[in-house]
C-alpha positions in Angstrom: 4.8 93.1 24.0 5.9 90.7 26.0 9.7 88.9 26.2 10.2 86.0 28.0 13.4 84.6 29.1 14.2 81.3 30.6 18.1 80.8 32.0 18.6 77.1 33.2 19.7 76.9 36.8 22.2 74.3 37.3 24.1 73.0 40.6 27.7 73.2 38.9 29.9 73.6 35.9 29.6 69.9 35.1 25.9 70.0 34.4 25.8 72.1 31.6 25.7 69.6 29.3 22.2 68.3 30.7 18.7 68.9 29.2 16.9 69.1 33.3 18.1 71.4 35.3 17.2 71.9 38.8 15.0 75.2 37.9 14.8 77.7 35.8 15.3 81.8 36.2 12.6 84.0 34.6 13.6 87.3 33.0 10.9 89.3 31.1 10.4 92.8 29.4 7.2 94.8 28.5 6.1 97.2 26.7 2.5 98.5 25.0 2.9 100.3 21.6 -0.7 102.1 20.1 -2.8 100.0 17.2 -2.8 103.5 15.4 0.9 103.8 14.2 1.5 102.9 10.8 2.5 99.1 9.9 6.3 100.2 9.4 6.6 102.1 12.8 5.2 99.2 14.5 7.9 97.1 13.0 10.4 99.5 14.3 9.0 99.7 17.9 8.9 95.7 18.0 12.7 95.7 16.5 13.4 98.6 19.1 12.1 96.7 22.4 14.0 93.6 21.2 17.0 95.0 20.8 17.0 97.0 23.9 15.7 94.0 25.9 18.5 91.9 24.9 21.1 94.8 25.8 19.8 95.0 29.1 19.5 91.5 29.4 23.7 91.1 28.6 24.2 93.4 31.2 21.7 92.5 34.1 23.7 92.1 37.0 22.3 89.4 39.2 24.3 90.6 42.4 21.4 92.7 43.6 18.4 89.5 43.6 17.9 89.6 47.5 15.9 86.4 46.7 14.7 83.8 44.3 10.6 83.5 44.5 9.0 80.9 42.6 6.2 81.8 40.3 2.6 80.2 40.4 0.5 79.1 37.5 0.2 82.5 35.7 0.2 84.0 32.4 3.9 85.2 32.9 4.6 81.0 33.9 3.3 80.1 30.4 5.9 82.8 28.6 8.4 81.5 30.5 7.9 77.8 29.3 7.2 78.8 26.1 11.0 79.8 26.4 12.4 76.7 27.0 14.0 75.0 24.6 12.1 71.8 22.6 12.4 68.7 24.3 12.2 69.5 27.7 8.9 68.4 29.6 8.0 71.5 30.7 4.9 70.7 33.3 6.4 70.4 36.3 9.6 72.8 35.4 10.2 75.2 38.5 10.7 78.5 37.3 12.1 81.1 39.6 12.1 85.3 39.1 14.6 87.0 41.4 13.8 89.6 43.8 15.4 92.7 44.8 13.8 94.1 47.8 14.8 92.9 50.8 13.2 89.3 52.0 11.6 90.6 55.4 9.8 93.6 53.1 8.1 90.8 50.8 4.9 90.9 52.7 4.4 94.5 52.2 1.8 96.3 54.7 0.1 93.9 55.0 -0.6 93.7 58.8 -1.6 97.3 58.7 -3.8 96.4 55.5 -5.8 93.6 57.7 -6.3 96.2 60.6 -7.9 99.1 58.5 -10.0 95.9 56.5 -10.9 94.8 60.1 -11.9 98.0 61.4 -14.3 99.1 58.3 -15.7 95.7 58.6 -16.6 96.3 62.3 -18.1 99.6 61.4 -20.1 98.4 58.6 -21.5 95.7 60.8 -22.3 98.1 63.5 -24.5 100.4 61.1 -25.8 97.2 59.4 -27.1 95.8 62.9 -29.0 99.0 63.8 -32.8 98.1 64.4 -34.7 98.3 61.0 -38.2 99.7 61.1 -40.7 96.3 60.6 -44.0 96.0 58.9 -46.2 95.0 61.8 -48.8 93.2 59.2 -46.0 91.4 57.2 -44.3 90.3 60.4 -47.4 88.4 61.4 -48.1 87.0 57.8 -44.0 85.4 57.8 -45.0 84.4 61.6 -47.7 82.4 60.5 -46.2 80.9 57.9 -47.7 83.0 54.9 -45.4 83.4 51.9 -44.1 87.4 52.1 -45.9 88.9 48.9 -43.6 91.9 48.4 -40.6 89.6 48.7 -42.0 87.4 46.4 -43.3 90.0 43.5 -39.8 91.7 43.8 -37.7 88.6 43.4 -40.2 87.7 40.0 -39.6 90.9 38.8 -36.0 90.8 39.5 -35.9 87.4 37.5 -37.5 88.8 34.8 -34.8 91.2 33.8 -32.4 87.9 33.3 -34.5 85.5 32.9 -34.8 84.7 28.8 -38.3 85.0 27.6 -41.0 86.2 25.4 -39.7 89.3 23.6 -36.3 89.4 25.5 -35.2 86.0 24.9 -32.0 85.9 22.4 -30.4 88.9 24.2 -30.0 87.3 28.1 -28.9 83.6 25.6 -26.1 85.8 23.6 -24.8 87.1 27.7 -25.2 83.2 29.1 -23.0 82.3 26.3 -20.5 85.0 26.4 -19.9 84.4 30.4 -19.8 80.8 30.0 -17.4 81.1 27.1 -15.1 83.5 29.8 -15.3 81.7 33.0 -14.6 78.5 31.3 -11.4 80.0 29.6 -10.6 81.9 33.0 -11.2 78.8 34.7 -8.7 76.9 32.3 -6.0 79.8 32.8 -6.5 80.2 36.1 -7.2 83.7 35.5 -9.7 86.3 35.2 -8.5 90.1 35.3 -6.2 88.8 32.0 -6.4 86.4 29.9 -3.3 85.2 28.0 -3.4 86.6 24.2 -2.1 83.3 23.0 -4.9 81.3 24.5 -7.5 83.5 23.2 -5.4 83.0 19.6 -6.1 79.5 20.1 -9.6 79.7 21.3 -10.5 82.0 17.6 -9.5 85.5 18.4 -9.3 87.6 15.1 -5.8 88.0 13.6 -5.5 88.7 10.0 -2.8 86.5 8.9 -5.0 83.4 10.3 -7.6 84.5 8.7 -6.1 85.0 5.6 -4.6 81.7 5.6 -8.6 80.2 5.5 -9.7 80.9 9.4 -12.6 82.8 8.3 -14.3 81.6 11.6 -12.4 83.5 13.5 -14.7 86.5 12.0 -17.0 85.1 14.5 -15.6 83.4 17.4 -13.5 86.1 18.4 -17.1 88.1 19.5 -17.9 85.6 22.1 -14.2 85.8 23.8 -13.0 88.7 25.6 -9.8 89.7 27.4 -10.9 90.0 31.0 -13.3 90.1 33.6 -13.8 94.2 33.6 -13.9 93.7 29.2 -16.7 91.2 29.4 -18.8 93.1 31.9 -18.8 96.5 30.5 -20.0 94.7 27.1 -22.6 92.6 28.6 -23.7 95.4 30.4 -24.2 97.3 27.5 -25.3 94.9 25.4 -28.4 94.4 28.1 -29.3 97.9 28.0 -29.6 98.1 24.1 -30.9 94.8 24.0 -33.7 95.3 26.1 -35.2 98.1 23.7 -34.0 97.2 20.2 -34.9 92.9 20.4 -38.9 93.5 21.0 -39.1 95.7 17.9 -36.9 93.5 15.7 -38.1 90.2 16.7 -36.0 87.1 17.6 -35.3 86.4 14.2 -33.9 89.7 12.6 -31.9 90.6 16.2 -30.2 87.2 15.8 -29.3 87.6 12.5 -28.4 91.3 12.8 -26.3 90.5 15.9 -24.6 88.3 14.3 -23.9 89.7 11.0 -22.6 93.1 12.4 -20.4 91.3 14.6 -18.5 89.5 11.3 -18.8 93.1 9.6 -17.0 94.6 12.6 -14.2 91.5 12.5 -13.7 92.4 8.7 -13.1 95.9 9.1 -10.7 95.3 12.0 -8.8 92.8 9.6 -8.8 95.3 7.2 -7.6 98.0 9.2 -5.0 96.0 11.5 -2.3 93.8 9.8 -0.6 92.4 13.2 -3.4 92.7 15.9 -5.3 90.1 18.1 -8.7 91.0 18.3 -11.7 89.9 20.4 -14.7 91.4 22.1 -18.6 91.8 21.0 -17.9 95.5 21.6 -18.7 95.8 17.9 -21.6 93.8 17.5 -22.8 95.8 20.3 -21.6 99.3 18.7 -23.7 98.1 15.6 -27.2 97.3 17.7 -26.5 100.6 18.9 -26.2 101.9 15.3 -29.6 100.3 14.5 -31.1 102.1 17.2 -29.8 105.4 16.3 -31.0 104.8 12.9 -34.5 104.1 13.8 -34.6 107.3 16.5 -33.6 109.2 14.1 -35.6 108.5 12.1 -38.7 108.4 14.2 -39.5 105.0 13.5 -41.2 104.3 17.3 -42.9 108.3 17.6 -43.4 108.5 21.4 -42.3 105.3 22.4 -38.4 106.7 23.4 -38.0 110.1 24.3 -35.5 112.7 23.4 -33.7 112.0 26.8 -33.1 108.6 25.8 -31.6 109.2 22.2 -29.4 111.9 23.9 -28.3 109.0 26.3 -27.5 106.8 23.3 -25.6 109.1 21.2 -23.3 110.3 24.4 -23.0 106.2 25.1 -21.5 105.8 21.6 -19.6 108.9 21.7 -18.1 107.8 24.8 -17.2 104.5 23.4 -15.6 105.4 19.8 -13.6 108.0 22.3 -12.4 105.2 24.4 -11.4 103.4 21.4 -8.7 105.6 20.9 -6.3 104.3 23.7 -4.0 101.7 23.9 -5.3 98.2 23.1 -8.9 98.9 22.3 -10.1 98.0 18.7 -11.9 100.7 17.0 -11.8 99.9 13.5 -14.0 97.1 15.0 -16.2 99.6 17.4 -16.1 102.0 14.1 -17.1 99.4 11.4 -20.0 97.9 13.9 -21.5 101.0 14.2 -21.5 102.2 10.1 -23.1 98.7 9.8 -25.6 98.7 12.1 -26.7 102.3 11.5 -27.1 101.1 7.8 -28.7 98.1 8.3 -31.1 99.9 10.6 -32.2 101.9 7.5 -32.8 99.1 5.6 -35.0 97.7 8.7 -37.4 100.9 8.2 -39.7 99.5 5.4 -40.8 96.7 7.4 -40.8 97.9 10.9 -43.4 101.0 9.5 -45.8 98.4 8.4 -45.9 96.4 11.6 -43.9 92.9 10.2 
């Protein structure tokens, strides 16, 4: 939870009636609560947070502020701008935050960090500059202007891992769509570590009150949104791993429908479970694909093609994700809903897959 307050800074007491202060002083308070709490307990936590924040704000001693720092284009700035009254052009407002540490310490230990980084870079450069072993025959070919056969073969192999082709078409396309959507929003917000929840809501995040009001499309669009670069990378890696194994066996059409359907079902589970929680991410749909794969592995639909270690690693991966979902800020309802619906769908695929359709 984030609570932002913006206090107008005026040149004199005579300017109290003006709507154009010279700047704004930003004060914020933050707290995290668990999604696993019951709704009445969540409401109590929110009300307590607001009351405590207001009490801290009313008792705030501004005399301990050493200097004011102008805030850049961050999520915090957006929060402070939303706190400013209506009727004011907020685009060019100056937001300042108070800093309590001495002004001379504002750069921290940057010099020491730079020296350490320079030393580490020098050591790395010396290590890389050691003379490598060179194949004389390949060197002669390159000097003669002929292509490097090994490099060409390796490049072609690496390209096949990421280029949509044949039985591996839908998975990379889904990955590229997710990456494109993320970077569009990240560049728009000028942040990629953490995207603002309000903007995610604007672009299609899952949220029960809005879904119940008729915005059903959020059940699907939220599966193409991610809250940060780490969230995106983890999900896309997991999607790639399961897609390589599952898409060739299901086929393009069945794989596409399965992914989208499980994504919607996991979103419905999240809406049913959480009353006032914003949810984004493709993890529910991806866990559903692992559910399909588990169903096919446990029923030995592909005998001899996938060994026991792969089944074990898949089971461990699913278990780790469900355990990680117990952490604050992770929608485990979508994970569980996706996994169960995927497993059930996998069982329904058995007759057609065994017939080779």
